[in-house]
N, C-alpha and C positions, 0 to 999 in steps of 0.2 A: 352579613347584611350591610347594604350600602345605600346611601341616599342618591346614588347616581341612577338616572333613569335612561331608558332607551326608547325614544319615540319612533324613530325610523331606523330601519336596518343600517348598520354601519355608523351610527351617530350616538354619542353619549352626551347626556345633558347633566352637567355638574351643578349642584346647588351653591349658592353664595356661602362662603365660609371665612371666618376670621383667622384661619389657620396660618395663612401666609404672614400676616402682620404679627400675630402672636409668636410664631416661630422665629421670625427675624428679631423681634424684641427680646425674646428669651436668649437668643444667641448673643446679642449685643450686651445684655445684662451679665451673661456668663463671662464674656470677654472682659468687661469692665471689672467684675469681681476678681478675676484671676490677675489682671494687671495691677489693681490696687494692692492686693495682698502681696504680690511679688515685689512691687515697688517699695512697700513698707518694710518687708522682711529683708530685701536685698538678695542679690544672687549668691548662692551658696559657694559657687566657684570663685568668687571675687573676695572672699573673706581673707583677711591678712594672715591670721594664724589659726587655721583650722586644726582641730585636735581629732584626727580620725579615730582614735581609741575611745573617745568620749561617747557614751551611750546616746546622749541627746543629739550629738552630731550625726550619728548613724540613723537615728529615727528621723531627723530632719532631712537627710539625704534620700532615704527611702520614700518619705512622704512627698518630697519635692518631685521625684521622678514619677511616682504613681499619679500624683496630682496633675502633672502635665499630660501624661498618657490619657487619663480619663477626661481631661479638658478637651483634647484633640478629638477624641471619639464622640463626646457629647456635642461639641460644636458642629462636627460634621453631620451627626444625626439630626440636630435641630435645623441646620441649613438645608439638608436633603429633604426632610419632611416639609419644610416651608416651600421649597422650590417645587416639589412634586404635588403640592396642594394648590398650586397656582393655576388651576384649571378654571377657565371662565366660560360659562355658557355651553355652547355645543362644540364638541370636538369629534374628530374621527376616531373610530375604534382602533385599538392597537392589536397587532398580531392577529388580524382576522376579525374575530367577533368578541373581543375582550375590551372592557373599559378599565383603564388603569386607575387603581385606588391604592393609596398608601397603606401599608400594613398597619394594624392597630397598635403595635408596640413601639413604633418609631419615636413618637413624641414622649411617651412614658419612659422609654429607655434613655432618651436624651435628658429628661428631667432627673432621673435617678443618678445618672452619671454626672450631671451638673452639681447635684448636691454632694456627691462623693468627692468631686474635684475641689469644691470650695471647702469642704470639711478637712480634706487632706492638706490643702494649702494653709488652713488655720493651724493644723497640727504642726506643719512645717515651721510656721512663724513662731509658735509657742516653744517648740523644741529648740529652735535656733536662738531665740531670745533668752531662754533659760540656760543655755550652754555657755553664755558669756560669764566671765568671772565677775563677782560683785565688785563694785568700785571701792578702791581703798579710801579710807577716811583720812584726809589730810588735815593737819591742825589748822584751825582758823587763825588768821592774823599773825602768822609766825614771821618774826623779823620786823614787825611794824611796832614802833614805840607807841604805847597807849598810855595816856595819862600825862602827868607833869614831867618835864625834862629833869634828868638827873643832875646836870651841870647847872648850878645857879647862874642867874644872869648877873652881868657885871654891874656894880653900882659905884657911884662916884663918892659915896660916903666912906669915911675911914672905918676899917674893920679891926676888931680887937684881935691881936696875936699875942699869945703867951710869950714871955721873955725867953723861955727855954726852947722854943720851936726851932730856932736857927741852930742851936748847939746840938739838939737831938738829931737833926738831919745830917750834921757833919760827922757824927759818930757811927753811923750805919755804913759798913764797908761796901 
C-alpha cells in the first residue's frame, strides 16, 4: 500500500513527506555520534603499547571493526532512503507503468544498524579504556622539604660550647 497516486497514465503523484529531511538528519546524527566516540576513544591502531593477548583489547578490536561496518551500511541506507524519497509532485513512471517507492524496511534497517553501530562503538570505548593499566600511585611531595629547616639559622649572639667539644673531636680517628 502506497500513498502514491496515478492521475493520468504514465504519471505518478507523490505526497509531501518529511522523509528527505529526517533521513539526512539521522545520517548526520549517526556520523556525529561515530566521530565523537572514536575521537574520545582514539584509534586502536595508534595506541603505543597494544597488548593483543589481552581480552579487553580483543573485544575492543572486534567492536571497532563491526562498529565501522554497521556504520557504513546504516549511513548508506539512511542516505539512499532519503534520496529516493525526494520525489516531489508529479513524476513520470519508471520502467513502463511503475511508480518508484522506497521499500518499507530501508529506514528501519538504517535505524537498527545505527543503534548497533553506536552500541558497538561504546563497547569499543569501554573495552579500550578498561584495558589500560591503573595509574601507579606516586608519593606526594617526595623530595620537597616540608616544615622547618633542619639547619638552624646563623645568629650573632654567642653560643655555649662545652669545654670538651674540641678535645672529643680530636680523638675520633
